[in-house]
C-alpha positions as a printed Julia matrix, in Angstrom:
168×3 Matrix{Float64}:
 102.85  38.21  -65.09
 104.04  41.75  -64.25
 106.86  43.23  -66.29
 110.36  43.01  -64.82
 111.27  46.52  -66.03
 109.2   49.5   -64.96
 109.48  52.97  -66.45
 109.28  55.57  -63.66
 108.09  58.99  -64.86
 107.95  62.0   -62.55
 106.56  65.26  -63.88
 105.89  68.58  -62.22
 102.3   69.76  -61.74
 102.47  71.82  -64.95
 103.41  68.69  -66.92
 107.1   69.54  -67.36
 109.65  66.72  -67.19
 111.28  66.01  -63.84
 112.72  62.46  -63.74
 112.4   59.46  -66.04
 114.25  56.16  -65.66
 113.89  52.4   -65.93
 113.84  50.32  -62.76
 113.69  46.61  -62.06
 110.67  45.29  -60.17
 112.05  43.65  -57.03
 108.92  42.83  -55.06
 105.42  43.86  -54.08
 104.17  43.82  -50.52
 101.57  45.52  -48.36
 103.56  48.79  -48.53
 103.81  49.0   -52.3
 106.09  48.08  -55.16
 109.85  47.96  -54.6
 111.99  48.95  -57.59
 115.76  48.67  -57.98
 117.93  51.08  -59.95
 121.55  49.94  -60.37
 124.47  52.31  -60.9
 124.99  53.03  -64.58
 121.26  53.29  -65.34
 120.53  55.88  -68.03
 117.98  58.41  -66.86
 116.58  61.86  -67.5
 116.82  64.45  -64.73
 115.13  67.85  -65.15
 114.76  67.1   -68.85
 118.47  66.33  -69.39
 120.12  62.95  -70.02
 121.9   61.58  -66.97
 123.4   58.37  -65.62
 122.75  57.14  -62.1
 126.11  57.06  -60.3
 124.86  55.43  -57.09
 122.29  52.6   -57.0
 119.05  52.99  -55.08
 115.75  51.34  -54.29
 112.45  53.14  -54.82
 109.29  52.27  -52.92
 106.14  53.27  -54.79
 103.36  52.99  -52.2
  99.98  51.61  -53.25
  97.99  54.66  -52.11
 100.13  57.4   -50.62
 101.29  60.93  -51.42
 105.01  60.08  -51.43
 107.71  57.81  -52.79
 110.72  56.59  -50.82
 114.24  56.37  -52.19
 116.65  54.26  -50.13
 120.35  54.87  -50.73
 123.66  53.2   -49.9
 126.85  55.07  -49.01
 128.42  57.29  -50.19
 125.13  59.15  -50.75
 124.65  61.41  -47.73
 120.88  60.84  -47.65
 120.03  57.38  -46.34
 116.35  57.91  -47.13
 114.96  60.54  -49.5
 111.19  60.85  -49.82
 109.54  62.89  -52.52
 106.1   64.22  -51.78
 104.23  63.2   -54.91
 100.78  62.39  -56.18
  99.61  58.83  -55.62
 101.04  56.56  -58.32
  99.09  56.23  -61.56
  99.95  53.02  -63.37
  99.82  52.71  -67.14
  99.57  48.99  -67.63
 102.04  47.07  -65.49
 105.23  48.6   -66.8
 104.92  52.4   -66.42
 104.24  54.44  -63.31
 103.42  58.16  -63.43
 103.94  60.49  -60.47
 103.61  64.24  -60.02
 106.46  65.64  -57.94
 105.06  68.17  -55.48
 108.35  69.81  -54.52
 108.48  68.95  -50.81
 111.05  66.36  -49.76
 111.68  64.65  -46.44
 115.25  63.42  -46.01
 117.13  61.47  -43.34
 120.88  62.1   -43.28
 123.08  59.04  -43.01
 125.73  60.25  -40.57
 123.57  62.14  -38.09
 120.08  60.65  -38.5
 118.83  64.23  -38.84
 115.43  64.43  -40.58
 114.88  67.48  -42.77
 111.87  68.93  -44.56
 113.18  70.48  -47.76
 111.96  72.77  -50.53
 109.12  74.46  -48.67
 109.94  77.65  -50.61
 109.59  75.84  -53.96
 106.28  74.33  -52.81
 104.95  77.77  -51.85
 106.11  79.28  -55.15
 104.65  76.48  -57.27
 101.44  76.49  -55.25
 100.81  79.99  -56.58
 102.38  79.64  -60.05
 100.75  76.31  -60.92
  97.56  76.84  -58.91
  97.77  73.79  -56.67
  94.22  72.9   -55.58
  93.55  73.19  -51.84
  92.96  69.45  -51.43
  96.35  68.7   -53.04
  98.04  71.12  -50.63
  96.35  69.45  -47.65
  97.44  65.95  -48.8
 101.02  67.04  -49.59
 101.49  68.8   -46.26
  99.96  65.86  -44.34
 102.28  63.41  -46.11
 105.3   65.58  -45.29
 104.32  65.76  -41.6
 103.78  61.99  -41.4
 107.1   61.23  -43.12
 108.95  63.67  -40.88
 107.85  61.65  -37.86
 108.18  58.22  -39.5
 111.76  58.79  -40.67
 112.75  59.77  -37.15
 110.92  57.26  -34.97
 111.82  53.85  -36.41
 108.65  53.35  -38.43
 109.11  50.72  -41.12
 110.05  50.59  -43.91
 112.32  53.5   -42.97
 114.22  51.76  -40.15
 115.76  48.56  -41.54
 113.33  46.58  -43.72
 114.39  48.38  -46.9
 117.93  47.0   -46.57
 117.03  43.58  -47.98
 115.87  45.25  -51.21
 118.82  47.62  -51.37
 121.21  44.67  -51.07
 119.85  43.41  -54.41
 121.1   46.47  -56.34
 124.31  47.41  -54.51
């Protein structure tokens, strides 16, 4: 029986802390594992203690170079996808991801899809020595997400809402 609480650990490519928080396993389907994070959850953000002010749902795909964060109002991003290494599971209760800087975001009010942090990706590519195959995968994931967040591809259109309703 899988654990109900999953520890989500994002690091940067150099191993430095990025995000670390507990999440509740909501479901698993063909897309991946859906995790819920209620408001008030203690977390670590950029190595500093934090508390989540707004709940969210995280989709950790089975084999993809991204994670999807689905947000309720008042957060201005309806969907926020981190380009990240494919998930590496430690047992059934800890998932490790390497944040690769690029983000693809859909704004709630306008539906505008944005590719963010290209400058950070370029800087870290040099500083951390991203391998060429990692760069290819990260850029391909960002391109795919940019289209998927704008064209009604699920789970980015409406299917995430049933999971988000469980944590709002």
